[in-house]
C-alpha positions in Angstrom: -63.6 -90.7 42.7 -63.7 -93.9 44.4 -66.4 -95.4 46.7 -65.6 -96.8 50.1 -67.8 -99.5 51.4 -68.7 -99.2 55.0 -69.6 -102.4 56.8 -71.1 -101.2 60.1 -72.8 -102.3 63.2 -73.8 -99.9 65.9 -75.1 -100.4 69.5 -77.3 -97.8 71.2 -77.7 -98.7 74.9 -80.5 -97.5 77.1 -81.1 -99.4 80.3 -80.2 -102.7 78.6 -81.9 -101.9 75.3 -80.0 -103.1 72.2 -80.2 -102.2 68.5 -78.0 -103.0 65.5 -78.0 -101.3 62.1 -75.8 -101.1 59.0 -75.5 -99.1 55.8 -73.3 -98.7 52.7 -71.1 -95.6 52.6 -71.2 -92.6 50.3 -68.5 -91.5 47.8 -65.2 -90.4 49.3 -64.5 -86.6 49.4 -61.1 -85.5 48.1 -60.2 -83.7 51.4 -61.5 -86.3 53.8 -59.6 -89.3 55.3 -60.3 -92.6 53.6 -62.0 -94.5 56.4 -61.8 -97.9 54.7 -61.6 -99.9 57.8 -64.3 -102.0 59.5 -66.8 -100.5 61.9 -67.7 -103.3 64.3 -70.1 -103.7 67.1 -68.4 -103.8 70.5 -69.0 -106.6 73.1 -72.4 -106.2 74.7 -72.6 -104.6 78.2 -74.9 -105.6 80.9 -76.5 -102.3 81.9 -75.8 -100.4 85.2 -77.5 -100.4 88.5 -75.6 -97.4 89.9 -74.0 -94.3 88.5 -71.1 -95.7 86.4 -67.6 -94.3 87.1 -66.3 -91.5 84.9 -64.2 -92.6 82.0 -60.4 -92.3 82.4 -60.2 -89.3 80.0 -63.3 -87.5 81.2 -62.9 -83.8 82.2 -61.8 -83.5 85.8 -62.5 -80.7 88.3 -60.3 -77.6 87.8 -59.1 -75.2 90.4 -62.1 -72.9 90.2 -64.7 -75.7 90.1 -66.7 -76.3 93.2 -66.4 -79.8 94.7 -69.6 -79.5 96.9 -73.0 -78.1 96.2 -75.5 -76.0 98.2 -78.2 -77.9 100.1 -80.8 -79.1 97.6 -78.3 -79.0 94.7 -76.4 -81.9 93.2 -73.3 -82.4 91.0 -74.1 -83.0 87.3 -72.2 -85.8 85.7 -74.5 -88.5 84.1 -74.5 -89.6 80.5 -77.5 -87.5 79.6 -76.0 -84.2 81.0 -74.8 -81.9 78.3 -71.1 -81.5 78.3 -71.2 -77.8 78.9 -73.1 -78.4 82.2 -70.8 -81.2 83.5 -69.3 -80.5 86.9 -71.8 -77.8 87.8 -74.3 -77.7 90.6 -78.1 -77.8 89.9 -81.3 -78.4 91.9 -82.3 -82.1 92.3 -85.7 -83.3 91.2 -88.3 -86.0 91.8 -88.7 -88.4 88.8 -92.1 -89.4 90.1 -93.6 -85.9 90.0 -95.2 -84.8 86.7 -93.6 -81.6 85.4 -90.7 -81.9 87.9 -88.5 -80.1 85.5 -91.1 -77.7 84.1 -92.3 -80.2 81.5 -91.1 -81.0 78.0 -88.5 -80.8 76.6 -86.8 -81.2 80.0 -87.1 -84.3 82.1 -86.0 -85.6 85.4 -83.2 -88.2 85.0 -82.4 -90.4 88.0 -78.8 -91.0 86.8 -77.9 -87.4 86.0 -76.0 -86.4 89.1 -74.2 -87.3 92.3 -74.4 -85.7 95.8 -70.9 -84.3 95.3 -68.1 -84.5 92.7 -66.3 -87.4 94.4 -69.5 -89.4 95.3 -70.4 -92.6 93.5 -74.1 -92.7 94.3 -76.6 -91.5 91.7 -79.2 -88.8 92.4 -81.8 -87.3 90.0 -81.5 -84.0 88.2 -83.1 -82.2 85.2 -81.7 -82.8 81.7 -82.9 -81.9 78.2 -85.2 -84.3 76.5 -85.0 -85.7 73.0 -83.5 -83.5 70.3 -83.0 -83.5 66.5 -79.8 -81.6 66.7 -77.2 -80.8 69.3 -75.2 -77.5 69.5 -71.4 -78.0 69.6 -70.4 -78.5 73.2 -73.4 -80.7 74.1 -72.2 -84.1 73.1 -68.9 -85.8 74.0 -66.9 -88.9 73.2 -64.6 -91.2 75.2 -62.0 -92.2 74.7 -60.6 -89.3 72.7 -57.3 -90.8 71.7 -56.0 -94.0 70.2 -53.4 -95.6 67.8 -53.8 -95.5 64.0 -54.6 -98.9 62.7 -56.0 -100.1 66.0 -59.7 -100.5 66.6 -61.1 -98.1 69.3 -64.4 -98.6 71.0 -66.0 -95.1 71.2 -69.0 -93.9 73.2 -71.0 -90.8 72.4 -72.9 -89.2 75.3 -74.5 -85.9 76.4 -77.8 -85.9 74.6 -80.8 -88.0 73.8 -81.5 -88.5 70.0 -85.0 -87.8 68.9 -87.0 -90.9 67.8 -88.9 -90.1 64.6 -89.6 -91.2 61.1 -86.1 -90.3 59.7 -82.7 -91.8 60.5 -79.7 -90.8 62.6 -76.3 -91.0 60.8 -72.8 -91.3 62.1 -69.9 -89.5 60.4 -66.2 -89.7 61.3 -63.5 -87.6 59.6 -66.0 -86.3 57.1 -66.9 -89.8 55.9 -70.5 -91.1 56.4 -70.7 -94.2 58.5 -73.6 -96.3 59.6 -77.2 -95.3 60.4 -78.4 -95.1 64.0 -81.9 -96.3 64.9 -82.4 -94.9 68.5 -84.5 -96.8 71.0 -84.1 -94.2 73.7 -81.1 -93.4 76.0 -78.0 -91.1 75.8 -75.2 -93.5 75.0 -74.1 -94.6 71.5 -71.3 -97.1 71.2 -69.4 -97.9 68.0 -65.9 -99.2 67.0 -63.7 -97.2 64.7 -60.3 -98.0 63.2 -58.4 -94.9 62.2 -56.5 -95.6 58.9 -53.7 -93.1 59.7 -52.6 -90.6 62.3 -54.7 -87.5 62.5 -57.6 -85.8 64.3 -61.1 -87.0 63.3 -64.2 -85.1 64.0 -67.0 -87.4 65.2 -70.5 -86.2 64.2 -74.1 -87.4 64.2 -77.0 -86.1 62.1 -80.7 -86.6 61.7 -82.3 -86.8 58.2 -83.4 -88.9 55.3 -79.9 -89.7 54.0 -76.2 -89.3 54.7 -76.2 -86.2 52.5 -77.3 -84.0 55.4 -77.0 -80.2 55.5 -75.9 -80.2 59.1 -74.1 -82.4 61.6 -73.9 -82.3 65.4 -70.3 -82.4 66.6 -69.7 -85.0 69.3 -66.0 -84.5 69.7 -62.5 -85.1 68.2 -60.7 -88.4 68.1 -56.9 -88.2 67.9 -55.1 -91.1 66.3 -51.3 -91.2 66.8 -48.6 -93.2 65.1 -47.6 -94.9 68.4 -46.8 -92.1 70.9 -49.5 -91.0 73.4 -50.8 -87.6 72.3 -51.3 -84.8 74.8 -55.0 -84.6 75.6 -56.6 -81.2 75.1 -60.0 -80.1 76.3 -62.9 -81.2 74.1 -65.9 -79.2 72.9 -67.9 -78.1 76.0 -65.3 -79.2 78.5 -63.7 -77.0 81.0 -60.6 -75.1 79.8 -58.1 -72.5 81.0 -57.1 -69.5 78.8 -53.6 -70.0 80.1 -53.5 -73.8 79.6 -53.6 -76.1 76.6 -55.7 -74.8 73.7 -58.9 -76.7 72.9 -58.8 -79.7 70.6 -59.9 -78.9 67.1 -59.8 -80.0 63.5 -61.2 -78.7 60.2 -63.9 -77.7 59.5 -64.2 -76.6 63.1 -62.5 -73.9 65.0 -62.4 -74.1 68.8 -61.3 -71.7 71.6 -61.6 -71.3 75.3 -64.5 -68.9 76.1 -65.8 -68.4 79.7 -63.8 -71.5 80.9 -65.4 -73.9 78.3 -64.3 -74.9 74.9 -66.5 -73.4 72.2 -66.5 -74.7 68.7 -67.8 -73.1 65.5 -68.0 -74.4 61.9 
C-alpha cells in the first residue's frame, strides 16, 4: 500500500472572511482513485453586495416548478439554502427580529432568496443554522463536470458547517484531502485536479481525524477524457422520472423520488 501526499490549501468564504489550512493525506485505499494531484487555493474573491447569479450548471426551473410565489413568500436560491429546498417558495423573515425563524437551529439569512425565480435582488428567508452533519441532498457543488488532468475550482454550498473543537475534513473519490477550519458561512472553495476520467463523490466530515465513521455527500464531480459529459441531476436537485437518471457513483445509489434526487449509501 502506498501513501499519497496531499498538498492542500482551502478557502472558506463568508462575507469576505478568509482562512487557509493544509494536511497530509492518509493511505490509499485499493478501490479508490489515486488523487495524487495538487489541491490549490483558488484566486481570492472580493465578496458580494447583492445576490450572486446562479452558476451555469445550477438546477433550473422545471415544467412543474412555480416561477412566482404567493404574497409574503419568496423564491429560495441562496448559498445557505439546502439543495432540496432550492426553487421552492417560503415565507420571508426579518433578520432584525429575534426568533424570526423560531429560534435556533434556524436563522434568518438576508441572502437566502429572491422575490421571484428570475429576479436578481436578494431578500431574506429562513435557513438551517450550523450543523455537524448534512443529509444527502442538502449540500451541492458547482461546477459538476470537468476534464481529467485539468484543475477545477469547485464550490460547496447548501449548509453552514458547525464551528467547534474538532475539524472538518474534505474527501474526494474516497481519498482524504485537506482539513477545513470554518469561520462561518456556507461556501467552501477548493481546487481539484482529477487524475483520470470518472465520477468522484465530494464529501465533507466533522471529527478528530480523517478516519471518520461518516461523511456528508456534497455532490458528484464527473471528469471526462475530453468530451463534454451529459449533466445529470445531482443529490437534492429537481429530477423527472421520465428524464435523465440522477448522477451517482459508488458507494452511493441515487434515484428520483418525489421530483428530487435522493441518494443513500
